[in-house]
N, C-alpha and C positions, 0 to 999 in steps of 0.2 A: 504494500500500500504506500502510495506517495505521501509525503508530508507537505504541509503548507506553511507559509509564513506571511505575516502582514507585509503588504507592499510598502516600499519606502515613501510613496506618495500619499500615504494615509496617516493622519494624525488622530490620536485618540485622547479623550479626556474623561475622567470619572466624574459622575454626578451622583450625589446622595449615597456614596459608598458602594452601591450595587447596580448602578446603571452607567452606561457609557454613551458618548456621542463620538462618532467617527466623522472625520472630514476628509473626503477624497479631493486632494488639492488640484489634480488635473481636471476632474469633472466638475469641481466646485459644487459638490453635493454633500449634504449632511445625512448621517444615518444614526438612528437611535437604537441602542441595544438594551433589552430588558435584563433582569438579573441573570438569567441563564446565558444569554448571549454575551453579557459582560464577563462572566466567569470563563466562558469558552475563549473569548478574546484574550483575557489575561494569560491563560494557560498556553495559548497559541504563541503569544509574544515571548513566553519563556522557552520556546523551542520544542514544545511537546507535540507529538503526533496525535492523530485522531484516537488511537487506542488508549494512549495515556490520558488524554483529555476525558474520554468516556469513563475510564476507571475512576478518575478524580470526581467527576460529576456523580457517578453512581454511589460513591462512598459518601460524598457530602450531602446528597439529597435522598439517600436510601431508595434508589430506583434500580431496577435490573440493569446490569451493564450492557446487555444486548440492546435494550431499548435506548439507553444513553448513547450507544455507538451509532445507532440509526439516526438519532437526532443530530449528533455532532456531524456526521457525514453529510446529512442534508443541509445543515447550517453552513458548513464549509463550502459546499457546492454553491449555495446562494451567494456567499461572500465572493467566491470566485467569479460568478456571473456578473457581479457588480464591480469587479476589478479591485476589490479590497484586499484580496490575498493572492498569492502566486504559489505555484507548485515549486517545491524545492527539487532541483535536479537530482537524479539518482546518485550521481557521483559526488554530490556536495553534502557535507554534514552541517547541521545547524548548531 
């Protein structure tokens, strides 16, 4: 499974400790992340892959890891479609 990372053209800021706002500098668009999206973004910024993010989400919110992984993968796909994250090349480590 490929890993993702935030694109350098995306700036994030935390609001109320559990929400984030992302600004895509090139597209000049703002995105609001709820508590779950905020946590996924934090873990992604730490260099964690989808499996590690899902494991953390499952542990923190007492949800089945398989369900968390489906949600994380779906969310990462959405972020990718908006140009907020990029795939990490197979030969590069984070």
